[in-house]
N, C-alpha and C positions, 0 to 999 in steps of 0.2 A: 255621913249618915246612912241609914239605911233606909228608903218610902217605897212605897206603893200605893196598890188601887186595889179598893171591896166595893164587890159588886153582888146586887141579889140580896142584901142586908131589909129584911125585914122586920126582923126580932130585936131584942137586945141581949147581951150577955157574950156575944162574943170576944172573947180574949187570946189575943195571939204573944207568943214569947219567942223572945230573938236569946240567944245561947251562945258566947262568944268567949273560949275560955272562961275566968272567973266572973266574967259579966252576964247575967241573968236580967231582962227588962220583960216586962209584962205589961201589954198594951190593948185597951179593951177598944173595941170597935165598935157602934151602934150603929152608923149611916154607911150609908155609899158612898165613896170617893177618896181622896186620897187622904194617906196616911205616915207617920215620922217616928220612926223610933228614934228617942232623942240623944240614946249611949254613942258613944264616941268609941268607935273602933280603928285601933293602929291598920295604914296599909300592910296586906299581906297575910290579916289576919283569921283564921277559920269563922266561919258563922252561920247559924241555924235559926230561921224562924219554923214556933210549930206551932197547932193548933192549942192552946190548952185549956180553954171552954168552949164549947158550944153553942150560940143562940139558942136562947129556948123560949123566951118571952115574948110576944102571947103563945108561938106557937116552936116548935120545934126544926130546925134548920140542919141542912149538913153543905158541911163548906170544904172544898180543896183548895189546895196550894197551887201556885207555879213558882220559881222561878227562884227559891224557898233556900238556897242553901248555896255557899260557895267561898271564896278566899276574899275580900275586900282590897276590893284596885285601889287608884290614889284619888281618886274622883268620885267614888260610893257607889253605893246601889240604887235602881232609882225603877224598878221594874219587876217588884215582888207583885204575886196579886191572889187576891183568895177572892174565889167564888162562891157563892152560896147558893141556897134553890129549897126549895120543900121536902124536908126527911121523911114524909111519907110518900115518896113519891120512890125513893130508892128500891131497886132490885134485891128481895130477900129469895135467895134457891126453897131454905128451909119452911118458910111458910107457903111457899108455891107447893114443894112437896104433899104438904100438912093441909093444903086449902085452905089456910088463914091466911085471905089475901087483904086482910086491913089491920 
């Protein structure tokens, strides 16, 4: 199994995607706390978790992942992290240069 923890979730719509060979599993995350991908991966299989959709309702969030790729060990993975925050606070150099601060 691949498990992890989500934090900073204050909007719905986040979808994480696990890929490993022919396995593709989408997992909606709408709350802070633990999550589990139910797909069974063989020991030694390469795997990757990506953000398939960002949270948007009621407000957009930006999210980052940590420990989201690797090779499956015999005892599984338990340290994938997704950390989200207010998307309006993300630095945008183009907006700064054009004086579009919001």
